[in-house]
C-alpha positions in Angstrom: -8.2 -21.0 -39.7 -9.8 -19.1 -36.9 -7.0 -20.0 -34.5 -4.4 -18.8 -37.0 -6.4 -15.5 -37.5 -6.5 -15.1 -33.7 -2.8 -15.5 -33.1 -2.0 -13.3 -36.1 -4.3 -10.6 -34.8 -2.7 -10.8 -31.3 0.7 -10.7 -32.8 0.1 -7.8 -35.1 -1.6 -5.8 -32.2 1.4 -6.4 -29.8 4.0 -5.6 -32.5 2.2 -2.3 -33.3 1.8 -1.3 -29.7 5.4 -2.3 -28.5 7.0 -0.6 -31.5 4.8 2.5 -30.9 4.0 2.8 -34.6 0.4 3.6 -33.8 -1.6 4.5 -30.7 -3.1 1.8 -28.5 -6.7 3.2 -29.4 -5.9 2.8 -33.1 -4.4 -0.8 -32.7 -7.3 -2.0 -30.5 -9.9 -1.1 -33.1 -8.3 -1.3 -36.5 -6.5 -4.6 -36.1 -9.5 -6.7 -34.9 -11.8 -5.1 -37.5 -9.4 -5.9 -40.3 -9.1 -9.5 -39.0 -12.9 -9.8 -38.8 -13.4 -8.7 -42.4 -10.5 -10.9 -43.7 -12.0 -13.9 -41.8 -15.4 -13.4 -43.4 -17.2 -11.9 -40.5 -17.7 -8.4 -42.2 -21.4 -8.8 -42.3 -21.5 -9.3 -38.4 -19.1 -6.6 -37.6 -21.8 -4.3 -36.2 -23.2 -6.8 -33.8 -19.7 -8.1 -32.7 -18.6 -4.5 -31.8 -21.9 -3.8 -30.1 -21.6 -6.9 -28.0 -18.1 -5.9 -26.9 -19.1 -2.3 -26.1 -22.0 -3.5 -24.0 -19.6 -5.7 -22.0 -17.3 -2.9 -21.1 -19.9 -0.2 -20.7 -20.3 -0.7 -16.9 -16.5 -0.4 -16.5 -16.4 2.8 -18.6 -19.2 4.3 -16.6 -17.5 3.4 -13.3 -14.2 4.8 -14.5 -15.8 8.1 -15.6 -17.2 8.8 -12.1 -14.2 7.3 -10.3 -11.7 9.5 -12.1 -13.9 12.6 -11.5 -14.3 11.6 -7.9 -10.6 11.2 -7.1 -9.8 14.2 -9.2 -12.1 16.3 -7.1 -10.5 14.9 -3.9 -7.1 15.8 -5.1 -8.2 19.3 -6.0 -9.8 19.5 -2.5 -6.5 18.6 -0.8 -7.7 15.3 0.7 -4.4 13.6 0.0 -2.1 16.5 0.9 -1.5 15.4 4.6 -0.7 11.9 3.6 1.7 13.2 0.9 3.4 15.5 3.4 3.8 12.7 6.0 5.3 10.3 3.4 7.7 13.0 2.2 8.7 13.6 5.7 9.3 9.9 6.3 11.1 9.3 3.0 13.1 12.6 3.3 13.3 12.8 -0.5 14.6 9.1 -0.9 13.1 7.5 -4.1 14.0 4.1 -2.6 11.7 4.6 0.4 8.9 6.1 -1.8 9.1 2.9 -4.1 9.0 0.6 -1.1 6.1 2.6 0.3 4.3 2.2 -3.0 4.5 -1.6 -2.9 3.4 -1.8 0.8 0.5 0.6 0.3 -0.7 -1.3 -2.8 -0.4 -4.7 -1.1 -2.8 -3.4 1.6 -5.3 -1.6 -0.7 -5.3 -4.6 -3.1 -6.8 -6.8 -0.3 -10.2 -6.1 -1.8 -9.3 -8.2 -4.8 -10.4 -5.5 -7.3 -7.8 -4.1 -9.5 -9.8 -1.1 -10.7 -10.4 0.4 -7.2 -6.8 -0.5 -6.2 -5.4 1.5 -9.2 -7.8 4.4 -8.5 -6.8 4.8 -4.9 -3.1 4.2 -5.1 -2.4 6.3 -8.2 -4.5 9.2 -6.8 -2.6 9.1 -3.5 1.0 8.6 -4.8 1.2 10.4 -8.2 1.6 13.8 -6.6 4.7 12.5 -4.6 6.3 11.0 -7.7 5.8 14.3 -9.5 7.2 16.3 -6.6 10.4 14.3 -6.5 10.8 14.0 -10.3 10.4 10.2 -10.2 9.4 8.4 -13.3 5.6 7.6 -13.6 6.5 4.3 -15.2 8.0 3.2 -11.9 4.8 4.1 -10.1 2.7 2.1 -12.6 5.1 -0.8 -12.6 5.4 -1.3 -8.8 1.7 -1.0 -8.3 1.3 -3.5 -11.1 3.5 -6.1 -9.3 1.9 -5.7 -5.9 -1.7 -5.6 -7.1 -1.0 -8.7 -9.4 0.0 -11.0 -6.5 -2.8 -9.8 -4.2 -5.3 -10.6 -7.0 -4.8 -14.3 -6.0 -7.1 -13.9 -3.1 -10.2 -16.1 -3.3 -12.5 -13.2 -3.9 -10.3 -12.0 -6.6 -11.0 -12.6 -10.3 -8.5 -15.4 -11.3 -9.2 -17.7 -8.2 -12.9 -17.2 -8.3 -13.0 -18.1 -12.0 -10.8 -21.1 -11.4 -13.0 -22.4 -8.6 -16.1 -22.0 -10.6 -14.6 -23.6 -13.8 -13.2 -26.6 -12.0 -16.0 -26.8 -9.2 -13.4 -26.5 -6.4 -13.5 -24.6 -3.2 -10.8 -22.3 -1.7 -9.4 -25.1 0.5 -8.6 -27.1 -2.6 -7.3 -24.4 -4.8 -6.2 -21.3 -2.8 -4.9 -22.6 0.5 -2.3 -25.0 -1.0 -0.7 -22.1 -3.0 -0.7 -19.7 0.0 3.1 -20.3 0.6 3.7 -19.5 -3.1 1.7 -16.3 -2.8 3.7 -15.2 0.2 6.9 -15.9 -1.7 5.5 -13.9 -4.5 4.9 -11.0 -2.0 8.4 -11.2 -0.9 9.6 -11.1 -4.5 7.6 -8.0 -5.2 9.2 -6.2 -2.2 12.6 -7.3 -3.5 11.7 -6.0 -7.0 10.5 -2.7 -5.5 13.7 -2.3 -3.6 15.8 -2.9 -6.7 13.7 -0.6 -8.9 13.7 2.0 -6.1 17.5 1.7 -5.7 18.0 2.3 -9.4 15.7 5.3 -9.2 17.7 6.7 -6.2 20.9 6.2 -8.1 19.3 8.2 -11.0 18.1 11.1 -8.9 19.9 10.9 -5.7 18.3 11.7 -2.3 16.4 14.9 -3.1 16.2 17.7 -0.6 12.5 18.4 -0.3 11.3 21.3 1.7 8.1 20.0 3.4 6.2 23.0 4.6 4.0 22.7 7.7 0.5 22.5 6.3 -1.8 24.6 8.4 -4.8 22.8 9.7 -8.0 23.8 7.9 -10.3 26.0 9.9 -13.9 26.8 9.9 -15.8 25.7 6.7 -12.6 24.3 5.1 -12.0 22.1 8.1 -15.5 20.7 8.0 -15.2 20.2 4.2 -11.9 18.3 4.7 -13.4 15.9 7.3 -16.5 15.4 5.3 -14.4 14.4 2.2 -12.3 12.0 4.4 -15.5 10.4 5.9 -17.1 10.2 2.4 -13.9 8.4 1.0 -13.8 6.0 3.9 -17.4 5.1 3.5 -16.8 4.6 -0.3 -13.8 2.3 0.3 -15.8 0.4 2.9 -18.7 -0.1 0.4 -16.2 -1.1 -2.3 -14.6 -3.7 0.0 -18.1 -5.0 1.2 -19.3 -5.0 -2.4 -22.6 -3.4 -1.3 -23.4 -2.4 -4.9 -22.0 -2.3 -8.4 -18.9 -0.2 -8.6 -20.4 2.2 -11.1 -23.3 2.9 -8.8 -21.1 3.5 -5.8 -18.8 5.9 -7.6 -21.8 7.7 -9.1 -23.4 8.3 -5.8 -20.2 9.2 -4.2 -19.3 11.7 -6.9 -22.7 13.4 -6.6 -22.3 13.7 -2.8 -18.7 15.0 -3.3 -20.0 17.7 -5.7 -22.6 18.9 -3.2 -19.8 19.1 -0.5 -17.0 20.8 -2.5 -18.6 22.3 -5.7 -22.3 23.1 -5.0 -22.5 25.9 -7.6 -23.1 25.4 -11.3 -20.0 27.4 -12.1 -17.8 25.3 -9.9 -19.1 22.1 -11.3 -18.5 23.2 -14.9 -14.9 24.2 -13.9 -14.3 20.8 -12.6 -15.6 19.0 -15.6 -13.7 21.2 -17.9 -10.5 20.7 -16.0 -10.6 17.0 -15.9 -12.5 16.2 -19.1 -9.3 15.2 -21.0 -8.3 12.5 -18.5 -11.9 11.0 -18.5 -12.2 11.0 -22.3 -8.7 9.5 -22.8 -9.2 6.6 -20.4 -12.8 5.8 -21.3 -12.1 5.9 -25.1 -9.4 3.3 -24.7 -11.7 1.1 -22.6 -14.4 1.2 -25.3 -11.6 0.4 -27.8 -10.7 -2.7 -25.7 -14.4 -3.6 -25.9 -14.2 -3.6 -29.7 -11.1 -5.8 -29.5 -12.6 -8.4 -27.1 -16.1 -8.3 -28.8 -14.6 -9.2 -32.1 -12.1 -11.8 -30.7 -14.7 -13.5 -28.7 -17.7 -13.3 -31.0 -15.9 -14.6 -34.1 -14.8 -17.6 -32.1 -11.1 -16.8 -32.4 -10.4 -17.0 -28.7 -12.1 -20.4 -28.4 -10.2 -21.7 -31.5 -6.9 -20.5 -30.1 -7.6 -22.4 -26.9 -8.5 -25.6 -28.6 -5.5 -25.3 -30.9 -3.1 -25.0 -28.0 -4.5 -28.0 -26.2 -4.5 -30.1 -29.4 -0.7 -29.8 -29.7 0.1 -31.0 -26.3 1.4 -34.7 -26.5 0.1 -37.3 -24.1 3.7 -37.9 -22.9 3.7 -34.4 -21.5 0.8 -34.9 -19.2 2.9 -35.0 -16.0 4.4 -31.7 -16.9 1.2 -30.0 -17.6 0.8 -28.2 -14.3 4.3 -26.8 -14.5 3.9 -25.8 -18.1 0.5 -24.3 -17.3 2.0 -22.2 -14.4 5.0 -21.0 -16.5 2.9 -20.0 -19.5 0.0 -18.6 -17.6 1.4 -15.1 -17.3 2.4 -14.7 -21.0 -1.0 -16.1 -21.9 -2.6 -13.1 -20.1 -1.6 -11.1 -23.1 -3.4 -13.4 -25.4 -6.5 -14.6 -23.6 -9.2 -12.8 -21.8 -9.7 -14.1 -18.2 -13.1 -15.8 -19.1 -11.6 -17.4 -22.2 -8.6 -18.8 -20.3 -10.4 -20.0 -17.2 -13.6 -21.3 -18.8 -12.0 -22.3 -22.2 -8.4 -23.5 -21.7 -8.3 -24.5 -18.0 -11.1 -27.1 -18.0 -9.7 -28.8 -21.1 -6.3 -29.0 -19.5 -7.7 -30.2 -16.3 -9.7 -32.9 -18.1 -6.7 -34.0 -20.0 -4.6 -34.3 -16.8 -7.3 -36.2 -15.1 -7.6 -38.7 -17.9 -3.9 -39.3 -17.8 -3.9 -39.9 -14.1 -3.0 -36.5 -12.8 -4.7 -34.1 -10.3 -7.1 -31.7 -12.2 -6.9 -29.3 -9.2 -3.2 -28.9 -9.9 -4.1 -27.2 -13.2 -6.3 -24.7 -11.4 -3.5 -23.9 -8.9 -1.0 -23.5 -11.7 -3.3 -21.2 -13.7 -3.7 -18.7 -10.8 0.1 -18.3 -10.5 0.2 -16.1 -13.5 -2.9 -15.7 -15.7 -4.6 -12.5 -14.6 -2.5 -12.3 -11.4 1.0 -11.2 -12.4 -0.3 -10.6 -15.9 -3.5 -8.7 -15.7 -2.0 -5.2 -15.2 0.0 -5.7 -18.4 -2.7 -7.2 -20.5 -4.4 -5.1 -23.1 -7.5 -7.4 -22.8 -8.5 -6.0 -19.3 -9.9 -2.7 -18.7 -8.2 -2.1 -15.4 -4.9 -2.1 -17.2 -5.9 1.2 -19.0 -7.2 2.6 -15.6 -3.6 2.2 -14.2 -2.0 3.5 -17.4 -4.5 6.3 -18.0 -4.3 7.7 -14.5 -0.5 7.5 -14.3 -0.1 8.7 -17.9 2.1 5.8 -19.0 2.1 4.2 -22.5 1.1 0.6 -22.6 4.2 -0.5 -24.7 6.6 1.3 -22.3 4.9 -0.2 -19.3 5.0 -3.8 -20.8 8.7 -3.4 -21.7 9.6 -2.0 -18.2 7.7 -4.5 -15.9 7.4 -7.7 -17.9 10.6 -9.3 -16.6 9.7 -8.5 -13.1 6.1 -9.7 -13.4 7.2 -12.9 -15.1 9.8 -13.3 -12.3 7.0 -13.3 -9.8 5.3 -16.2 -11.6 8.6 -18.2 -11.8 9.2 -17.6 -8.1 5.7 -18.7 -7.1 5.9 -21.7 -9.4 9.2 -22.8 -7.8 7.8 -22.6 -4.3 4.6 -24.4 -5.5 6.8 -27.2 -6.8 8.8 -27.4 -3.6 5.6 -27.6 -1.5 4.2 -30.3 -3.8 1.0 -28.5 -4.9 1.7 -28.8 -8.6 
């Protein structure tokens, strides 16, 4: 019963979002609330929602100050020189811009954290896309593809969860799939090329007048280099994980205010200007907390995992790793990372071991899609809404645009993993 309720809830949610009948915020809250009441959990609704909100609160706090920080840096002109250089290199060619987006994301995403990757790349690249008239959905889609593959690094969420769930180390889980990951990177670059070529065909090569930007002088020059140094320190602290992300962004934002907007009036103007973006993104993150709190607290997620495992016949055991790899990406739209890696993967691995297979193969298969190529499309992860909120792209549009490319990444990596014998 719970499993059926869970699958129905997910199905209704996706149908509403993809059809654009209601807003994501509305679907994330009303659908699970209705499901909880219909399943007999109406009396626990308050505690279920509270648990979900507590879970996403640190992310919401981090996003609040991160959006404010990068908005302040954009206003201060920190990214203007980079934008100018990219425009000069690209010479108004959308294809070069798209390829540059993929390459920049691949580098930034080495930290294994999707949230910071999206914050940095969208802040740096969105002005370029707007200047050339390129579609924001292309920006979100290409960043999604590149960040997804790089999320496979051992310190990223999927691989770390898989290692913990199956008690494996990176030499057993990550290193064997490294050739598949490299193939995934090549596929992402190919996809970026094809998407960029279509964008160039739509727009043509645009003549962009790139004015020589005068070097800041005096106090402005000091302020520019102070902002650059502060941002580099912040990125370094994010990479080194010296503190929680929300703490790092809070401190960095306060320092940035002292550098750029020391007066009360200046600070009020900043908050007023960017309040809409902050509220829009944070509200959706809290709504996602309601969704995951109810789905997890009612036991629907667990029941869905057990139901899926129960229908797998023993004769299919040899095919379990391949089936896990192929389905891992679509399942990112259904299962939270914790539910999948700590609920589904161990059961599949145990089943494989009992039938004479290698349980590590299930872990390798899982990281080829679940929360790697799938996480920037999933409504169950807060970072998805960071990407979409900052690029101002609708979730349904984003999923329709990039799903085939993301699923293609998983299929390419799975094929290489099969050829190299790690599945």
